Residue, then its C-alpha position, 0 to 999 in steps of 0.5 A: m803700751k801695746n807694741p804697734y809693730p808686731e813681728k811680720k811673716k818672713l818674706r820669700m826672697a830672691l837672692l841674686i848675686d853678681g859674681d863679678n862684683a861679690q866676694p865668695s868668702l862672705i857667702v855665709k854672711l851674705m845669706a845670713e844678712a838676707g835671711k834677717y828679712g826673709i827666707n832665701t827661696i831662690r839663690r842664683i849667682y851670675g857670671d862667666w864661668t869659663t873665666p878663672q875669676m869665678n873659680g873661687w865661687k865653685d865650692c860655694l855652689n853645692n854647699h849653699a844650694i846656689q844655682p850658677i847662671q852662665q853669662f858669656r862676655y860678648t866683648v872683652g873687658k865688658n861685664a855682661t852679667d848685669s843684663a842677665l841678672i836684670i832680665d831674671a829679676m824682672d821675670l821673677l817680679h812678674s811671676q809673683l814667686v817672691d815677696g822680696f829681692c836682695i841684690v848682691s853687687s857694688d855696681s850702679d847699673y842695678t839702680r834702675l832695677a832696684t827702683r822698679i822693684r820698689e815702685a812695684g811695692i816689693f821689698v828690695m835690699g842691696i849688699g855691696q862695698r862702701k864704694t857703691p854709688k849712692p844712687f843704687v844705695n838709695a834705690c834700695n829699701i835697705f843697703i848693707y855694706t860688706e865692710n860691716l860684715v867683716d869688721n870686728i865690732e870692737e875694732k870698729k868702735k875703737e876706730q870710730q873713737e880714734k877718728s872722733s878724737e883726731n879728726g872729728n869732722h870726717a868721723p860719721n855722726p849718727i846723732p842727726l839721723l837718730k834725732e830726725a828718726f825720733d821726731m818722725a816716730a814720737d807720739e804726743d807724749g814724747w815716746a818713740h817705739l824703737g822699731a819705728m825709729g829703726m824703720n825711719l832710719r832706713q827711710l832716711d838713709p837705706s845704708f844706716d847700720s849701727r855696725t858702722f859706728g861699732y855697735n851690733q844693735l840700734i838699742h846699743l848705739i842709743k844706750a851709748h848716748k844716754d845724755l840725749f835719750t831715755i830708754r823704757k821697756e814694757d813687757d805686756k805679757g809678751p815680747s818686751a817693747v822698747y821706747i825712747k824719749m829725748r832728754k830735755k836740755p837743762k834750762a840755763k840759769r837766769q843771770s841776776s840783774r846785779s851781776k850783769k855786765g856793767s853793774t857794780p856790786v853793792a859792797l863795792l859801792k860802800n867801800s868806794s863811797p867818799a868820806i863825809 
């Protein structure tokens, strides 16, 4: 079976960072994450560079060729960075210089911006903390939690196992989403392409990330549930394609009428028969 989801050309991305709502220690991982979906041709970070809290970003600027954008705070305690970022993003959207956007912030003020970009048919991803409001998360095509960029995968897996054993009701469960994504991608033979499942997972939940459950890749998360899924690989003289199939639940054995509740075994009837 030929891979129906060939690798696409990488997008020209605009990486726009809200300096008031991002961590300079994660800059390398932020750029690498955005780089998975495109080339960061435009890199800008917004903030009031006259304040001490922006000092941590200054070493990153030259090292990673990021352009600082100055935005003074017009009112004490009020963040004016979001308005400058939004105006620039709209200018870039209409200029057609980029094919995608990556907005780095945990602020819900960017919800309408992400929605507008997506409505224009342009790819938009977000990167922010797990506390990011759901409206902003769901407005993006993809949303990455920064906690997944800093946590050790093995520690994350151990943490999830402990949560499942101690308090299963609150531990995240990927199975319902995996099943729904599979149903959306499955063909008439019951096989689903792994790439299609991944795309469907992002449509169902833009924040879905296998690293949340302690696995680097989606395939490893699926392999951890071999009781539910079968995995098949095909080469076709090119990049291997991976297909997934849902295992059928074993049919329950039909109970014999003789062993049904209320019936009496024959041997017992013979032994209990009155003597003649």
